[in-house]
C-alpha positions, 0 to 999 in steps of 0.5 A, spaced: 954 434 538 950 434 544 946 429 548 940 433 549 936 438 545 936 443 552 944 443 551 943 445 544 946 452 543 941 457 540 943 459 533 944 466 531 937 466 527 933 463 533 936 469 537 934 474 533 927 471 532 927 470 540 930 477 542 926 481 536 933 484 534 939 484 529 944 488 533 948 484 537 948 489 543 941 489 543 940 482 543 945 481 549 941 487 553 934 483 551 937 477 554 940 480 560 934 484 562 930 477 562 935 474 566 937 469 561 945 467 562 949 467 555 956 469 553 958 474 548 962 471 542 968 475 540 964 478 534 959 481 540 954 476 538 950 472 544 951 465 545 946 461 550 943 454 550 936 452 550 936 450 557 939 457 559 933 460 555 927 455 558 929 455 565 933 462 566 937 463 572 933 468 575 927 464 575 931 458 578 933 463 584 925 464 585 923 457 585 929 455 590 927 460 594 934 463 596 930 469 600 930 465 606 936 463 608 934 461 615 932 454 617 925 453 619 926 451 627 919 450 628 919 444 624 924 441 629 919 440 635 
């Protein structure tokens, strides 16, 4: 299947436990509100990996510092 547990897809049962919802649209809303990347399957259920859950895109952008696009020109002295 996959090389590492981070890339393992989260099961439907685990998505239900993590979001607290049985309804797929509420699960999707919960993941979206948390900034977790997922895709929506044809049956409406969200699908994501443990890596996306444990390291959401919304948190990665804060860590990288996307809010400061200019270089520190003072460091060139």
